[in-house]
N, C-alpha and C positions, 0 to 999 in steps of 0.2 A: 178593593183588592185588585192588584195588578197581576195579570196572567199573560206574560209576553209571548208564550208559544201558542196563544189562542188567536185565530183569525175569526172574527165574528161578522156574520152577515145578517142584516135586518132589512126591513123594507116598509114602504108606505101602505102595504096591504098584501092581499093575495095576488098571485099571478104577476109579480113584478120581476121575475127572473132570478130570485134568490137561489133556488136549487140548481137552476141551469148554470149560474155563475160558480156556485160551490163545486159542481161537477167539473167545470173547466179547470178550476184551481187544483182539484184533486188529481185530475188527469195529468196535469203538468208536473206536480210535485211528487206524485206517487212513484215516479221513475227513480227518484233519489232518496225518498224517505218513506217510512211506514206511517201513513196518515191515519189519524183517528178522526172520525166525523161524528157530529152530534146534530140531532134535530130535536129542538125543544118546542113543545106545544103546551099552551095553558089549558087545553081541553083534555079531560080524562075520558078515555074510551074503554069499553070492556075489552079484555084480552081474549084471544082465541086459542085453541089448542096448538095452532101452528106458531104462535108467538113464543120466542125464546125469552121468557120473563126472568130477569136477573134480580129484580127488587120490586116489591109491591106493598104499598101501605095506603092509608086513607087519603093522603095528599099527593102521592107520587107512584108512577109506574115506569120502570126502566126495562126496555127490551133490547136485545142484541139482534140486529138484522142478519139473517143468514141466507136470504134469497136475493138473486140479482134480476129476477124476472117478474116481479109483482107489479111494477109500474109505480109503486109508492116512492116518495122522495128518498127514503132511506135505502131502498133497493137500488135506485139510480146512483146514489153515492157509492154504494158497494161496487156496483158495476163499473163506475168510473175509476176504481182502483184503490179505494180506501181499504186499509187492512181490517179495521173494525168500524162499525157504524152502530151507534146507540140512538134509540128513540126514547126521549124522556118526556113523559106527560106529567105535568106538575102544576099545581096552583102557584101563581107567581110569587106569593109571599114565602114559598118553600123552595124556591129555585136554587139557592145556594146549598141548602141541605141535600138537594137531589144531585147536584153536580159533584158533591163530595164523594159520591158513590162511584165516580169514574176516576180511578187513580191516575190514568194516563194524562189527565188534564194538568196535573202538577209536575209532570216529568218534562223538564226543559228541553230534552232531546227529542221529544215527540211533538211533531206539528199537529195541532188540533184545529179543525175547521168546524164551526158551529153555525147553524141557522137558527136564530132565535130573535124574536122581537122584544122580549122582556129582560133578557140577561144583561144588557148594557146598563140597566138601571142599578145593577148591583156590583158589576166588575168593570175594570178597564182592560180591554184586550190589547195585545201587541198591535193589532190592526183591526179597525172597524170600518166595514163597508156598508153603505146604505143604498138600497135599490129602490127605484121609483119610476112610475110612469110619468109622462109629460103632464097629464091632467091632474095627477096627485102630487106634483112637485112640492107643494107647500104643506101637504098632510104630514103629520108627525114631525113638524119642524124642530121641536126641541131635541128629539132623537137624531134627526138628520144633522143638526148643528154639531153633534159630537163626532160625526163621521170623519175618518181620515180620507175617504174616497166616496164620492157619490156617483152612481152609475144609473143612467136611464135604461129602462127595459129594452128600448130599441137598440142600445149599444152593448147588450150582453155578449155578443160575439165579436166585438171590436178587440183585436189583439193588443192594442195599446194598453188597455187596462190590465190585462194579464201580465204583460211585459213589465209593468211597474211594481209587481209584487215579488218580494224576496223572503226567504226563510234562511236566516244565518245566525249562528251563535245562540240558538234557542229562542229566536225572536222573529216574529213576522214584521215586515216593514214595507212601506210604500216609497218608491224612489221617484 
């Protein structure tokens, strides 16, 4: 399935700059568009009273982030300027079923930025960015080979990468 209005960010592991780069993209493009952001995790955690749960079943939990000050990745995305931020916890084999609950993902006029390691196995986004550290450069090489852009963690603040990203005609692209 091809979703042109989806910018997908994955990485070679934790602490590779995925959220930091997603926030930089959100900051840039939220000045012109209502950005929807997604964070997808393959681990299911118990929800708390403060979570704004939109959907919950045996294989999936979807919450809407409403706080900008928790320090969580979703909170950072909201603080960066995303209009809505969803946190999707799902077992990988149910990932397509889970994202179907997010209607904006199929609206070509809505730019969607998603942080997920597993989603690329099921869909082709308009733009796929792979983040990695120097020491993990060859880790997840199959996934990295699908990337339109590879960025080292040490380059997450390099303005050249951000300057190469465009959203036009309902599609993310790399120039």
